[in-house]
The first five atom37 places (N, CA, C, CB, O) and aatype in JSON, in Angstrom:
{
  "aatype": [12, 15, 18, 19, 3, 7, 13, 12, 9, 0, 19, 14, 1, 0, 2, 10, 3, 3, 18, 11, 11, 10, 0, 2, 16, 0, 7, 14, 9, 17, 12, 6, 8, 7, 0, 10, 15, 18, 19, 6, 4, 19, 7, 3, 3, 19, 14, 18, 7, 6, 10, 16, 15, 13, 14, 1, 0, 19, 5, 0, 11, 3, 3, 6, 19, 19, 9, 13, 0, 17, 19, 19, 18, 6, 15, 1, 5, 15, 1, 3, 0, 19, 12, 0, 11, 19, 12, 0, 3, 6, 1, 10, 11, 12, 3, 17, 15, 0, 12, 14, 13, 3, 7, 11, 1, 12, 9, 13, 7, 7, 13, 5, 14, 13, 9, 6, 10],
  "atom_mask": [
    [1, 1, 1, 1, 1],
    [1, 1, 1, 1, 1],
    [1, 1, 1, 1, 1],
    [1, 1, 1, 1, 1],
    [1, 1, 1, 1, 1],
    [1, 1, 1, 0, 1],
    [1, 1, 1, 1, 1],
    [1, 1, 1, 1, 1],
    [1, 1, 1, 1, 1],
    [1, 1, 1, 1, 1],
    [1, 1, 1, 1, 1],
    [1, 1, 1, 1, 1],
    [1, 1, 1, 1, 1],
    [1, 1, 1, 1, 1],
    [1, 1, 1, 1, 1],
    [1, 1, 1, 1, 1],
    [1, 1, 1, 1, 1],
    [1, 1, 1, 1, 1],
    [1, 1, 1, 1, 1],
    [1, 1, 1, 1, 1],
    [1, 1, 1, 1, 1],
    [1, 1, 1, 1, 1],
    [1, 1, 1, 1, 1],
    [1, 1, 1, 1, 1],
    [1, 1, 1, 1, 1],
    [1, 1, 1, 1, 1],
    [1, 1, 1, 0, 1],
    [1, 1, 1, 1, 1],
    [1, 1, 1, 1, 1],
    [1, 1, 1, 1, 1],
    [1, 1, 1, 1, 1],
    [1, 1, 1, 1, 1],
    [1, 1, 1, 1, 1],
    [1, 1, 1, 0, 1],
    [1, 1, 1, 1, 1],
    [1, 1, 1, 1, 1],
    [1, 1, 1, 1, 1],
    [1, 1, 1, 1, 1],
    [1, 1, 1, 1, 1],
    [1, 1, 1, 1, 1],
    [1, 1, 1, 1, 1],
    [1, 1, 1, 1, 1],
    [1, 1, 1, 0, 1],
    [1, 1, 1, 1, 1],
    [1, 1, 1, 1, 1],
    [1, 1, 1, 1, 1],
    [1, 1, 1, 1, 1],
    [1, 1, 1, 1, 1],
    [1, 1, 1, 0, 1],
    [1, 1, 1, 1, 1],
    [1, 1, 1, 1, 1],
    [1, 1, 1, 1, 1],
    [1, 1, 1, 1, 1],
    [1, 1, 1, 1, 1],
    [1, 1, 1, 1, 1],
    [1, 1, 1, 1, 1],
    [1, 1, 1, 1, 1],
    [1, 1, 1, 1, 1],
    [1, 1, 1, 1, 1],
    [1, 1, 1, 1, 1],
    [1, 1, 1, 1, 1],
    [1, 1, 1, 1, 1],
    [1, 1, 1, 1, 1],
    [1, 1, 1, 1, 1],
    [1, 1, 1, 1, 1],
    [1, 1, 1, 1, 1],
    [1, 1, 1, 1, 1],
    [1, 1, 1, 1, 1],
    [1, 1, 1, 1, 1],
    [1, 1, 1, 1, 1],
    [1, 1, 1, 1, 1],
    [1, 1, 1, 1, 1],
    [1, 1, 1, 1, 1],
    [1, 1, 1, 1, 1],
    [1, 1, 1, 1, 1],
    [1, 1, 1, 1, 1],
    [1, 1, 1, 1, 1],
    [1, 1, 1, 1, 1],
    [1, 1, 1, 1, 1],
    [1, 1, 1, 1, 1],
    [1, 1, 1, 1, 1],
    [1, 1, 1, 1, 1],
    [1, 1, 1, 1, 1],
    [1, 1, 1, 1, 1],
    [1, 1, 1, 1, 1],
    [1, 1, 1, 1, 1],
    [1, 1, 1, 1, 1],
    [1, 1, 1, 1, 1],
    [1, 1, 1, 1, 1],
    [1, 1, 1, 1, 1],
    [1, 1, 1, 1, 1],
    [1, 1, 1, 1, 1],
    [1, 1, 1, 1, 1],
    [1, 1, 1, 1, 1],
    [1, 1, 1, 1, 1],
    [1, 1, 1, 1, 1],
    [1, 1, 1, 1, 1],
    [1, 1, 1, 1, 1],
    [1, 1, 1, 1, 1],
    [1, 1, 1, 1, 1],
    [1, 1, 1, 1, 1],
    [1, 1, 1, 1, 1],
    [1, 1, 1, 0, 1],
    [1, 1, 1, 1, 1],
    [1, 1, 1, 1, 1],
    [1, 1, 1, 1, 1],
    [1, 1, 1, 1, 1],
    [1, 1, 1, 1, 1],
    [1, 1, 1, 0, 1],
    [1, 1, 1, 0, 1],
    [1, 1, 1, 1, 1],
    [1, 1, 1, 1, 1],
    [1, 1, 1, 1, 1],
    [1, 1, 1, 1, 1],
    [1, 1, 1, 1, 1],
    [1, 1, 1, 1, 1],
    [1, 1, 1, 1, 1]
  ],
  "atom_positions": [
    [[10.27, -28.14, -13.46], [10.89, -27.31, -12.44], [10.98, -25.88, -12.96], [12.3, -27.86, -12.06], [11.05, -25.66, -14.17]],
    [[10.98, -24.93, -12.07], [10.98, -23.51, -12.42], [12.32, -23.04, -12.99], [10.63, -22.69, -11.2], [13.26, -23.81, -13.13]],
    [[12.37, -21.76, -13.32], [13.58, -21.1, -13.8], [13.69, -19.77, -13.07], [13.55, -20.9, -15.37], [12.68, -19.12, -12.8]],
    [[14.92, -19.36, -12.75], [15.12, -18.16, -11.93], [16.11, -17.22, -12.6], [15.62, -18.54, -10.52], [17.19, -17.64, -13.03]],
    [[15.74, -15.95, -12.69], [16.69, -14.89, -13.05], [17.11, -14.23, -11.75], [16.05, -13.84, -14.05], [16.27, -13.91, -10.91]],
    [[18.4, -14.03, -11.58], [18.9, -13.35, -10.4], [19.73, -12.15, -10.8], [0.0, 0.0, 0.0], [20.36, -12.15, -11.85]],
    [[19.73, -11.13, -9.95], [20.62, -10.01, -10.2], [21.01, -9.3, -8.93], [19.97, -9.04, -11.15], [20.31, -9.36, -7.91]],
    [[22.14, -8.62, -9.01], [22.67, -7.82, -7.91], [23.15, -6.5, -8.46], [23.81, -8.56, -7.17], [23.72, -6.44, -9.55]],
    [[22.92, -5.44, -7.7], [23.41, -4.11, -8.06], [23.81, -3.37, -6.8], [22.34, -3.32, -8.85], [23.4, -3.72, -5.69]],
    [[24.6, -2.33, -6.98], [24.93, -1.41, -5.89], [24.14, -0.13, -6.13], [26.5, -1.12, -5.81], [24.18, 0.43, -7.22]],
    [[23.42, 0.31, -5.12], [22.6, 1.52, -5.22], [23.09, 2.53, -4.18], [21.09, 1.19, -5.02], [23.19, 2.21, -3.0]],
    [[23.38, 3.75, -4.62], [23.75, 4.79, -3.64], [22.62, 4.96, -2.61], [24.04, 6.14, -4.35], [21.45, 5.02, -2.98]],
    [[22.99, 5.04, -1.35], [21.97, 5.21, -0.29], [21.06, 6.4, -0.59], [22.66, 5.39, 1.08], [19.87, 6.36, -0.3]],
    [[21.62, 7.45, -1.16], [20.84, 8.65, -1.48], [19.79, 8.37, -2.55], [21.77, 9.77, -1.95], [18.82, 9.12, -2.68]],
    [[19.96, 7.3, -3.32], [19.03, 6.97, -4.41], [18.11, 5.79, -4.07], [19.8, 6.65, -5.66], [17.34, 5.35, -4.91]],
    [[18.19, 5.3, -2.84], [17.45, 4.08, -2.49], [15.95, 4.26, -2.65], [17.77, 3.67, -1.07], [15.28, 3.35, -3.15]],
    [[15.4, 5.39, -2.24], [13.96, 5.61, -2.4], [13.56, 5.62, -3.87], [13.54, 6.92, -1.73], [12.52, 5.09, -4.24]],
    [[14.39, 6.24, -4.71], [14.11, 6.24, -6.15], [14.18, 4.82, -6.72], [15.11, 7.16, -6.9], [13.36, 4.45, -7.56]],
    [[15.15, 4.04, -6.25], [15.25, 2.66, -6.73], [14.02, 1.86, -6.29], [16.54, 2.0, -6.19], [13.48, 1.07, -7.08]],
    [[13.57, 2.05, -5.07], [12.39, 1.33, -4.58], [11.16, 1.69, -5.4], [12.15, 1.64, -3.1], [10.32, 0.83, -5.67]],
    [[11.04, 2.95, -5.81], [9.92, 3.35, -6.68], [10.0, 2.6, -8.01], [9.93, 4.89, -6.93], [9.0, 2.11, -8.52]],
    [[11.2, 2.52, -8.57], [11.4, 1.81, -9.83], [11.03, 0.33, -9.67], [12.86, 1.95, -10.3], [10.34, -0.23, -10.52]],
    [[11.49, -0.29, -8.6], [11.19, -1.7, -8.35], [9.69, -1.92, -8.16], [11.95, -2.19, -7.12], [9.15, -2.93, -8.61]],
    [[9.03, -0.99, -7.48], [7.59, -1.11, -7.27], [6.8, -0.91, -8.55], [7.13, -0.1, -6.23], [5.65, -1.34, -8.65]],
    [[7.4, -0.28, -9.54], [6.79, -0.18, -10.87], [7.08, -1.45, -11.66], [7.32, 1.06, -11.63], [6.17, -2.02, -12.28]],
    [[8.33, -1.9, -11.65], [8.75, -3.04, -12.46], [8.15, -4.36, -12.0], [10.26, -3.14, -12.45], [7.71, -5.16, -12.82]],
    [[8.12, -4.6, -10.71], [7.65, -5.89, -10.19], [6.27, -6.28, -10.69], [0.0, 0.0, 0.0], [6.1, -7.38, -11.21]],
    [[5.27, -5.42, -10.54], [3.94, -5.77, -11.02], [3.89, -6.01, -12.54], [2.96, -4.68, -10.65], [3.08, -6.8, -13.02]],
    [[4.74, -5.33, -13.29], [4.78, -5.54, -14.74], [5.3, -6.94, -15.04], [5.67, -4.47, -15.44], [4.75, -7.63, -15.89]],
    [[6.36, -7.36, -14.35], [6.87, -8.73, -14.52], [5.77, -9.74, -14.2], [8.12, -8.97, -13.61], [5.56, -10.7, -14.94]],
    [[5.07, -9.52, -13.09], [4.02, -10.45, -12.68], [2.88, -10.47, -13.7], [3.48, -10.06, -11.29], [2.36, -11.53, -14.03]],
    [[2.51, -9.31, -14.19], [1.45, -9.2, -15.19], [1.79, -10.0, -16.45], [1.2, -7.73, -15.56], [0.9, -10.58, -17.08]],
    [[3.07, -10.02, -16.8], [3.49, -10.71, -18.02], [3.81, -12.19, -17.8], [4.7, -10.03, -18.6], [4.19, -12.88, -18.75]],
    [[3.65, -12.69, -16.57], [3.76, -14.12, -16.36], [4.77, -14.62, -15.35], [0.0, 0.0, 0.0], [4.86, -15.83, -15.14]],
    [[5.53, -13.75, -14.73], [6.45, -14.2, -13.68], [5.64, -14.79, -12.53], [7.35, -13.04, -13.18], [4.53, -14.33, -12.24]],
    [[6.19, -15.8, -11.87], [5.51, -16.42, -10.73], [5.81, -15.68, -9.43], [5.93, -17.88, -10.6], [5.0, -15.67, -8.5]],
    [[6.99, -15.07, -9.37], [7.42, -14.38, -8.15], [8.45, -13.33, -8.53], [8.01, -15.39, -7.11], [9.23, -13.52, -9.46]],
    [[8.45, -12.21, -7.8], [9.39, -11.12, -8.04], [9.81, -10.61, -6.67], [8.75, -9.95, -8.93], [8.97, -10.17, -5.88]],
    [[11.11, -10.69, -6.36], [11.6, -10.33, -5.04], [12.81, -9.39, -5.16], [11.98, -11.59, -4.23], [13.73, -9.66, -5.94]],
    [[12.79, -8.3, -4.41], [13.93, -7.37, -4.34], [14.28, -7.2, -2.86], [13.59, -5.97, -5.03], [13.4, -6.97, -2.03]],
    [[15.57, -7.31, -2.54], [16.02, -7.22, -1.16], [17.17, -6.22, -1.06], [16.46, -8.61, -0.63], [18.03, -6.15, -1.94]],
    [[17.18, -5.45, 0.02], [18.3, -4.54, 0.27], [19.22, -5.18, 1.31], [17.79, -3.13, 0.76], [18.75, -5.73, 2.31]],
    [[20.52, -5.12, 1.05], [21.49, -5.74, 1.93], [21.39, -5.25, 3.36], [0.0, 0.0, 0.0], [21.3, -4.04, 3.61]],
    [[21.39, -6.19, 4.29], [21.29, -5.87, 5.71], [22.5, -6.41, 6.47], [19.98, -6.44, 6.29], [22.98, -5.79, 7.42]],
    [[22.98, -7.57, 6.05], [24.13, -8.21, 6.7], [25.03, -8.76, 5.6], [23.67, -9.36, 7.68], [25.12, -9.97, 5.4]],
    [[25.7, -7.86, 4.9], [26.55, -8.24, 3.76], [27.93, -7.6, 3.92], [25.9, -7.81, 2.41], [28.23, -6.6, 3.27]],
    [[28.76, -8.18, 4.79], [30.07, -7.59, 5.04], [30.98, -7.64, 3.82], [30.74, -8.31, 6.2], [30.85, -8.5, 2.96]],
    [[31.88, -6.7, 3.78], [32.87, -6.62, 2.71], [33.92, -7.68, 3.0], [33.51, -5.19, 2.61], [34.64, -7.59, 4.0]],
    [[34.02, -8.69, 2.15], [34.92, -9.81, 2.39], [36.36, -9.53, 1.99], [0.0, 0.0, 0.0], [36.65, -8.59, 1.25]],
    [[37.24, -10.36, 2.5], [38.67, -10.26, 2.17], [38.93, -10.58, 0.71], [39.5, -11.18, 3.07], [39.71, -9.91, 0.04]],
    [[38.27, -11.62, 0.21], [38.51, -12.08, -1.15], [37.26, -11.95, -2.02], [38.99, -13.52, -1.14], [37.31, -11.43, -3.13]],
    [[36.13, -12.44, -1.51], [34.86, -12.36, -2.23], [33.76, -11.91, -1.28], [34.49, -13.72, -2.87], [33.85, -12.13, -0.07]],
    [[32.75, -11.29, -1.83], [31.58, -10.88, -1.06], [30.58, -10.25, -2.01], [31.97, -9.89, 0.09], [30.91, -9.94, -3.16]],
    [[29.37, -10.06, -1.54], [28.36, -9.39, -2.35], [28.82, -7.96, -2.69], [27.01, -9.35, -1.62], [28.73, -7.58, -3.86]],
    [[29.29, -7.17, -1.73], [29.73, -5.82, -2.1], [30.88, -5.82, -3.11], [30.17, -5.07, -0.85], [30.9, -4.99, -4.02]],
    [[31.82, -6.73, -2.96], [32.93, -6.8, -3.93], [32.42, -7.15, -5.32], [33.98, -7.84, -3.48], [32.91, -6.61, -6.32]],
    [[31.44, -8.04, -5.39], [30.94, -8.5, -6.68], [30.39, -7.36, -7.53], [29.86, -9.55, -6.47], [30.5, -7.39, -8.76]],
    [[29.79, -6.36, -6.88], [29.21, -5.23, -7.62], [30.01, -3.95, -7.41], [27.75, -5.0, -7.19], [29.55, -2.85, -7.74]],
    [[31.22, -4.09, -6.85], [32.11, -2.96, -6.62], [31.4, -1.84, -5.83], [32.64, -2.42, -7.95], [31.52, -0.66, -6.16]],
    [[30.66, -2.25, -4.78], [29.92, -1.29, -3.97], [30.88, -0.33, -3.26], [29.04, -2.02, -2.93], [31.91, -0.73, -2.72]],
    [[30.5, 0.92, -3.28], [31.27, 1.96, -2.6], [30.72, 2.14, -1.18], [31.21, 3.31, -3.38], [29.67, 1.59, -0.85]],
    [[31.42, 2.89, -0.37], [31.02, 3.07, 1.03], [29.62, 3.65, 1.18], [32.01, 3.96, 1.74], [28.93, 3.38, 2.17]],
    [[29.19, 4.46, 0.22], [27.88, 5.11, 0.32], [26.79, 4.34, -0.44], [27.98, 6.54, -0.2], [25.74, 4.91, -0.75]],
    [[27.04, 3.06, -0.75], [26.08, 2.27, -1.51], [25.63, 1.04, -0.73], [26.69, 1.84, -2.85], [26.34, 0.53, 0.14]],
    [[24.42, 0.59, -1.06], [23.89, -0.66, -0.51], [23.75, -1.67, -1.64], [22.5, -0.42, 0.2], [23.6, -1.29, -2.8]],
    [[23.81, -2.94, -1.3], [23.67, -4.01, -2.28], [22.21, -4.42, -2.36], [24.56, -5.23, -1.92], [21.55, -4.65, -1.34]],
    [[21.71, -4.5, -3.59], [20.37, -5.03, -3.85], [20.55, -6.42, -4.44], [19.55, -4.08, -4.82], [21.32, -6.61, -5.39]],
    [[19.85, -7.38, -3.89], [19.87, -8.76, -4.36], [18.43, -9.09, -4.73], [20.44, -9.76, -3.26], [17.53, -8.94, -3.91]],
    [[18.2, -9.55, -5.96], [16.83, -9.76, -6.41], [16.73, -11.0, -7.29], [16.32, -8.53, -7.16], [17.73, -11.46, -7.85]],
    [[15.52, -11.52, -7.4], [15.29, -12.65, -8.28], [13.84, -12.65, -8.76], [15.63, -13.96, -7.58], [12.94, -12.12, -8.12]],
    [[13.67, -13.28, -9.91], [12.35, -13.45, -10.52], [12.22, -14.93, -10.85], [12.17, -12.53, -11.81], [13.13, -15.54, -11.42]],
    [[11.08, -15.52, -10.5], [10.84, -16.94, -10.75], [9.81, -17.09, -11.88], [10.34, -17.67, -9.46], [8.81, -16.38, -11.93]],
    [[10.11, -18.03, -12.76], [9.24, -18.33, -13.9], [8.9, -19.81, -13.91], [9.92, -17.91, -15.23], [9.53, -20.6, -13.2]],
    [[7.91, -20.2, -14.71], [7.54, -21.61, -14.83], [8.67, -22.44, -15.42], [6.28, -21.75, -15.69], [8.9, -23.58, -15.01]],
    [[9.39, -21.86, -16.4], [10.43, -22.6, -17.12], [11.33, -21.6, -17.84], [9.8, -23.61, -18.13], [11.05, -20.4, -17.84]],
    [[12.39, -22.09, -18.44], [13.25, -21.23, -19.25], [12.46, -20.67, -20.43], [14.5, -22.01, -19.76], [12.6, -19.49, -20.76]],
    [[11.66, -21.5, -21.05], [10.85, -21.05, -22.18], [9.89, -19.94, -21.73], [10.06, -22.24, -22.79], [9.72, -18.95, -22.44]],
    [[9.27, -20.11, -20.58], [8.37, -19.09, -20.04], [9.14, -17.81, -19.75], [7.67, -19.6, -18.76], [8.66, -16.71, -20.04]],
    [[10.34, -17.94, -19.18], [11.17, -16.77, -18.89], [11.47, -15.99, -20.15], [12.47, -17.19, -18.22], [11.38, -14.76, -20.16]],
    [[11.85, -16.69, -21.22], [12.17, -16.02, -22.47], [10.96, -15.25, -23.0], [12.66, -17.03, -23.51], [11.11, -14.13, -23.5]],
    [[9.78, -15.84, -22.9], [8.56, -15.18, -23.37], [8.22, -13.97, -22.49], [7.39, -16.17, -23.38], [7.87, -12.91, -23.0]],
    [[8.31, -14.14, -21.17], [8.02, -13.05, -20.25], [9.0, -11.9, -20.47], [8.09, -13.54, -18.77], [8.59, -10.74, -20.55]],
    [[10.28, -12.21, -20.58], [11.29, -11.16, -20.78], [11.04, -10.39, -22.07], [12.69, -11.76, -20.81], [11.22, -9.17, -22.09]],
    [[10.64, -11.06, -23.13], [10.35, -10.37, -24.39], [9.21, -9.37, -24.19], [9.99, -11.4, -25.51], [9.27, -8.25, -24.7]],
    [[8.19, -9.77, -23.45], [7.06, -8.88, -23.19], [7.47, -7.72, -22.3], [5.91, -9.65, -22.54], [7.08, -6.57, -22.54]],
    [[8.25, -8.01, -21.27], [8.7, -6.97, -20.34], [9.56, -5.94, -21.07], [9.5, -7.59, -19.16], [9.36, -4.73, -20.91]],
    [[10.49, -6.41, -21.88], [11.39, -5.5, -22.59], [10.64, -4.64, -23.6], [12.48, -6.28, -23.29], [11.1, -3.55, -23.95]],
    [[9.5, -5.11, -24.09], [8.7, -4.36, -25.05], [7.66, -3.47, -24.37], [8.01, -5.3, -26.0], [7.01, -2.66, -25.04]],
    [[7.5, -3.61, -23.06], [6.47, -2.86, -22.34], [6.84, -1.38, -22.25], [6.27, -3.45, -20.92], [7.89, -1.02, -21.72]],
    [[5.98, -0.54, -22.78], [6.22, 0.91, -22.81], [6.36, 1.51, -21.42], [5.09, 1.6, -23.54], [7.03, 2.53, -21.26]],
    [[5.76, 0.89, -20.41], [5.84, 1.43, -19.04], [7.26, 1.36, -18.48], [4.89, 0.68, -18.12], [7.58, 2.03, -17.5]],
    [[8.1, 0.53, -19.1], [9.48, 0.4, -18.62], [10.48, 1.07, -19.55], [9.83, -1.06, -18.46], [11.69, 0.92, -19.37]],
    [[10.0, 1.79, -20.54], [10.91, 2.53, -21.42], [11.42, 3.74, -20.63], [10.2, 2.98, -22.76], [10.63, 4.58, -20.2]],
    [[12.74, 3.81, -20.46], [13.29, 4.9, -19.66], [14.7, 5.22, -20.11], [13.28, 4.55, -18.16], [15.33, 4.46, -20.85]],
    [[15.17, 6.33, -19.67], [16.53, 6.78, -19.96], [17.47, 6.05, -19.0], [16.66, 8.34, -19.83], [17.5, 6.35, -17.81]],
    [[18.23, 5.09, -19.53], [19.11, 4.29, -18.68], [20.2, 5.12, -18.03], [19.73, 3.17, -19.49], [20.74, 4.74, -16.99]],
    [[20.54, 6.26, -18.62], [21.57, 7.11, -18.0], [21.03, 7.83, -16.76], [22.1, 8.13, -19.01], [21.8, 8.37, -15.97]],
    [[19.72, 7.84, -16.6], [19.1, 8.5, -15.45], [18.7, 7.51, -14.35], [17.88, 9.29, -15.9], [17.99, 7.88, -13.42]],
    [[19.15, 6.27, -14.47], [18.79, 5.26, -13.47], [19.42, 5.6, -12.12], [19.26, 3.85, -13.94], [20.45, 6.26, -12.06]],
    [[18.79, 5.16, -11.03], [19.33, 5.46, -9.69], [20.48, 4.54, -9.28], [18.22, 5.36, -8.67], [20.78, 4.43, -8.09]],
    [[21.13, 3.87, -10.24], [22.27, 3.01, -9.96], [23.12, 2.93, -11.22], [21.8, 1.58, -9.51], [22.69, 3.34, -12.3]],
    [[24.33, 2.4, -11.08], [25.25, 2.23, -12.19], [25.03, 0.86, -12.82], [26.72, 2.41, -11.73], [25.5, -0.15, -12.29]],
    [[24.34, 0.82, -13.94], [24.0, -0.44, -14.59], [25.2, -1.23, -15.07], [0.0, 0.0, 0.0], [25.09, -2.43, -15.3]],
    [[26.34, -0.58, -15.22], [27.54, -1.29, -15.68], [28.05, -2.27, -14.62], [28.65, -0.3, -16.04], [28.79, -3.2, -14.93]],
    [[27.64, -2.05, -13.37], [28.09, -2.94, -12.3], [27.04, -3.96, -11.91], [28.47, -2.14, -11.08], [27.2, -4.68, -10.93]],
    [[25.95, -4.04, -12.68], [24.91, -5.02, -12.41], [25.42, -6.42, -12.79], [23.6, -4.68, -13.18], [26.07, -6.59, -13.82]],
    [[25.11, -7.39, -11.96], [25.39, -8.79, -12.24], [24.04, -9.47, -12.42], [26.25, -9.48, -11.11], [23.15, -9.29, -11.58]],
    [[23.88, -10.23, -13.47], [22.6, -10.91, -13.68], [22.82, -12.2, -14.44], [21.61, -10.0, -14.43], [23.83, -12.38, -15.11]],
    [[21.86, -13.09, -14.31], [21.94, -14.35, -15.04], [20.73, -15.21, -14.76], [0.0, 0.0, 0.0], [19.99, -14.98, -13.81]],
    [[20.54, -16.22, -15.62], [19.45, -17.18, -15.47], [19.96, -18.47, -14.86], [0.0, 0.0, 0.0], [21.06, -18.92, -15.16]],
    [[19.15, -19.07, -14.01], [19.55, -20.26, -13.27], [18.49, -21.34, -13.33], [19.85, -19.91, -11.81], [17.29, -21.08, -13.19]],
    [[18.96, -22.56, -13.56], [18.08, -23.73, -13.55], [18.16, -24.38, -12.18], [18.46, -24.74, -14.7], [19.2, -24.96, -11.84]],
    [[17.1, -24.32, -11.38], [17.13, -24.97, -10.07], [17.34, -26.48, -10.21], [15.84, -24.7, -9.3], [16.87, -27.09, -11.17]],
    [[18.06, -27.05, -9.27], [18.21, -28.5, -9.25], [17.57, -29.1, -8.01], [19.68, -28.88, -9.33], [17.47, -30.32, -7.89]],
    [[17.14, -28.25, -7.08], [16.38, -28.71, -5.93], [15.45, -27.59, -5.51], [17.32, -29.14, -4.75], [15.86, -26.43, -5.43]],
    [[14.22, -27.93, -5.23], [13.22, -26.99, -4.7], [12.49, -27.69, -3.58], [12.22, -26.5, -5.82], [11.89, -28.74, -3.8]],
    [[12.54, -27.14, -2.38], [11.89, -27.76, -1.23], [10.69, -26.94, -0.79], [12.88, -27.93, -0.07], [10.01, -27.3, 0.16]]
  ]
}
């Protein structure tokens, strides 16, 4: 069964085009290094909940949109190998302080699927 990395971030609407450029650079690099699938989505119907919600999870401000993304790999072992290659790839070396989002509010993690239909 596959393995999935998921992440969520809040991106200022004013920076959305810059973020999309970054994602369009990063996605093909992940795929080149062995990812099976790379998906980035911008929130369209993500209301601010009373107790929990996607915007609350990343402390999204009124002028920000939520990005929800995932990368699929063959296995956890494959993910670890792909991530090592991605992190070493010179094309992704950048100044993290100049990112079009606040990385401190990023949520990410690896997930083992238990059902795939």
